[in-house]
N, C-alpha and C positions, 0 to 999 in steps of 0.2 A: 503494499498498500504506500502511496506516495506521501510525502509530507509537503508542508507549505514552504519550506526551503528550495524545493526541486522545482516550484514553479517559476516562471518568467513573467515578472511585472515590467511594463512600460516603462519609458523615461520618467513618467508623471506617477509612478508607484501605484498602475491600475493594471487590472486584468480584465477582459469582456467576460460577463457571465450572462449566458443564454438558457432563461428560466423556461421548464417544460414541465406541463402538466403530469402527472404522475397516470391520471386515469385516461385522459383522451389522446396523452401524447402530443398535442397541440402547444407550438411554441407559445409564450404567454409574452416574454417581453425579453429586450436585450438590455443587461445595466453594467453597471462597473464595480469591481471590488477592488478595495486597496487591503494590504496585509489584516489590517485591522479589523476591517468590516468582515473579512473572511474568517478570522478567528472568532469573532464575534458570532457570526451564521454556525459555526460548526459547535460551539459551545452550547448556543440556546434552541438550536435547533430551527431557526427560521432565518429567513432572509433576511440580511441586513447589508446595504450598499453603500456605495460612498456616491454622494450627489455631486457632478460635476459643475451645476450653475449655481448649487447653493455653498460649495464646498464645505460639506459636512457630512457626517453619519447620517444614512436615511435606513431605518428599520420600517421594512414595507408592512403597512397595516397600523403605523403607531398611531397616527391621527383618523385615519379611513376604517379600521378593522378590519380591514381586507388582508389577513396575514395569510402568508405562505411559510407552511409547515416542510421542512427539509426531508427527502426521503434519500436523497444522495447526490455528491457531488464529484463529476467526474472532469479531469483533464484531458486535452486533446493530446495528439501524439508529441506535437511541439512545446507542450506544457505552457503553452502561453493563452489558453482560452480554458473557459469552464463552462460545461453544461450542469445546470442546477435543477435535478426533477424533485418538484415540490407536490403537496396536497394543498391546494388554495382555499381561503372561505372569502368568499366574493369575487368581485372584477379585479383582472389582474391591471387593467389599464387605468391612467387618473379619470379619462374622459366616462368611465363606466362602461366599457366593453370587456366581453369576456378573454380578449387577447390586445394587447396592441398593434397585432397585426391582421387588421381587419379591412384595410384599402386595398381593394384588388387592382393590381397595375396591369397584368397580363396573363391571360389564358389560351395556351395552343389548343386549338379548337381538333387538330388531327391527334393529340395525344392524352388532352386530359381526361380524367374519367370523372363521373359523378361521385361525389361523396356528401354524405349529410352535412359535414363539415363545412363543405364548400358552398352548400347551398344555405346553412345559417351565416356565413360571412357575407356572403350577396344579401341575404334579408339585413344585415345591420348596415350594411352599406348603402340600402334603399331605405332606411328609416333614418340614416344619417342626412343624405342627399336630398332625399325625395323627387327622383328625375320625375319632368312631367309626361303623363302617357302611361304611366306602369302601373298595374292594378294593386302592385303590394303598395306603391305611394297612397293609392286612393286608400286603401284599408288602413295603412298608418294614422294617415289625415283625419278619416272617419274615428279612429280612437277605440278604446276597449270595448264598448258596448256592441261596435259593428264587427268587430273581430270575432267576439265571443258568439253572436248571432250565426256567422258563417260555420264557425267550430260545431255549432249546434246543428245547423243544417247539413252539413257533410257527414256528421253520423247518423242522422237518420237515412242520408242516401246509403251508407254503407249497411246500415240495417236492412235496408229494401233490397239490396244487390244482394246481401248474404242469403238472406231470404227466399229469394229467388235461385238461390244456388247457379246465380249466373257469375262464373269465375272470373272472367275478364273485367266484368263491369265492377266487380266486385275489388276487384286491383285498382282499376279505375279510382272509384270512390275512396278507398282509402289512400293512394297518393293523394286524391286532393285534401282529404282531413288529416294527412301528415303534413303538408304544404300549411295550412290554414294553424294547425296546432304550433308549428314551427314559427310562424309570425306573432301568435300569442306569446310564445317562449321569447322571442326578441322583445316585444312589448312591455312584458312583465320584468326582465331582465334575469329570465331562467337559461342557463347554458345546458348545452348538451351534455356536458359532464356530470351536473346535477343529477340530471335524469339517469345516467349510467351510474352513477353511485347508489342513486335509489334501489335500482333492480338491480346491483351487485348485492346490496343488505338483503333484499327479499330473496335472491338465490341462496344466499349462505343461511339463511331461517328456514327456507323450504327444503335447502338440503340437510338440516339438524331435524326436522321433522319427519322426513322420510325415515333417517336412520333410527329415529324412535319409536316410528310404527313398525318396522322389521325387527326391532326388538322385542 
């Protein structure tokens, strides 16, 4: 295992730290640590950075409550950069978004694959920029009541299609429901990892219950 002495800090005594969510594996932010902030992070088990703008130590969540609990810290092959895997409480970005990396710059249409994370980030961008002519913009402008109404309508459509045992239509309606639910999540500040963590906790409970029944 490495020691802090083996790391290469730059001429200002800093080393970049890429913070990654332990559940979703999404990159949350890029921050910087000096030796002192890294030592504090390792001692307290929560992220502490060096603020280049304020020129002072910065414990993540000290004022916002959005604490990041460290799972592991790994250096790259040159030992001049770190990845910090965390379990986070609340948004990682000071703008209130799940990640600081939410402004999509480029997508290669020939190689990009659809992901829920990509859709979530797209919806976050729609809420922030509100481009004209977008249905998603329309939903965000109308607000929570309209979004909830659409979620309810799509639930009904899923039930109708499922009852008719129409597989293709049921898939179509489930996709509509998922989209509207994700719009609701963005509107209310719920991240994908929040749902993942909840499902993971239920999986553990279900596993235990099955074991108890077998006994």
